C-alpha positions, 0 to 999 in steps of 0.5 A: 477528527481532529489534528490530535485525533489524527496523531493519537490514532496514528500512535496506537497504530504504531503501538498494534504494530510494535506489540504485535496486537490489533487495536479496534475499528477507528471507524468505530470510535471516529463515525465521521471519519473522511477520505481526508482524516484517514490518509491524515492518519497515515501522514502522522505515522510517516512523520513518527517513522522519519523521527524515529530514523526511517527513511521512505523508500516508496510506495505502495498502490492497492486495491486497484481491481475491480473486485477488491473495489467492489468488496470495498464498496470503494471506486478508487484504489489507495496507496501507502508509504514503504519504509525502509525497513520494509524490504527483504531481500529476494531469497532471505528468510521474512522473520514470522514474528514481524507482523501480525497476519501476513498475507502476499499479493503479487505486484509489479514493482516500478522502479524510478530514475527520476520525480515525477508528479504532479496532478497533471503528469501523463502515462508518458511522464512515468514511462519516461521516468520509470527505470524499470518493472521488476515482479515483487511480493508485497506483505500485507499486515493489519494493525486493526481488527478486520471486524469488531466482535461487539458490533460484527461491523467489518474494516472499512476504507478509512480503517485501512488507509489510516493504516498505512494501505495494510502495507507492512513488507515488499521483496523486490524480485531480481530481473529488470524490465524495460516497462514499455519493452512488453504489454504490461497488461498481459504480465501473468502471475501463478500463486502457488504453494506446495506444488498447487496453484493457489491463484493467478493474475494478470497486469490488466486487473490494474486498473487496466494498466499498471502503467495508470497505477502510478499516474493516479498516484501521483495526483491522488499525492497532491490532492491529498497533500502527500507531497512527503518530505522529511 
């Protein structure tokens, strides 16, 4: 892909977000698309949103479980950018007309008190830079079709990363806990609907240790030159 291709793909995704009408697979339009291209599209989305007055408030780390990586035939996580208009206060109503195909995942949020980053960042660096951890809900959405209607080809990891890692919103819980106060691998969640359990999970599903996900993100941002400044 060329730099113009990155900009055009980002514009199409932003239009899909605004109109709530999904676009076709980018990997169909650009069959030679690479990981570098995908993050370049994501960065082009970032630049446009900054120009529109948005600010970056954090990062989303996804595909951290082996099950999700196997499903997409990859062996690494992905990441997306959290903008200020993606944050919903705990207890508020999330408008249903904001999204296309929203889904919810329970997460552990790291709230930082100082900057951390670089290719040599360590687990201890992340612990030192973390103010607290909190329960959170991630709202996922997709501005790209999951399956191409003509070829039945499924969305690939490059499509997802380009689409800001399917990032759409976050609800931060009110509880605050020291990052090293408990073993985050054993933090559990029970997801239920109308009193019926739908799914359960453990923090160990996140790269075997949620702290390592922040380590991975710090190193990944250096690799793909996403040390983003407004």
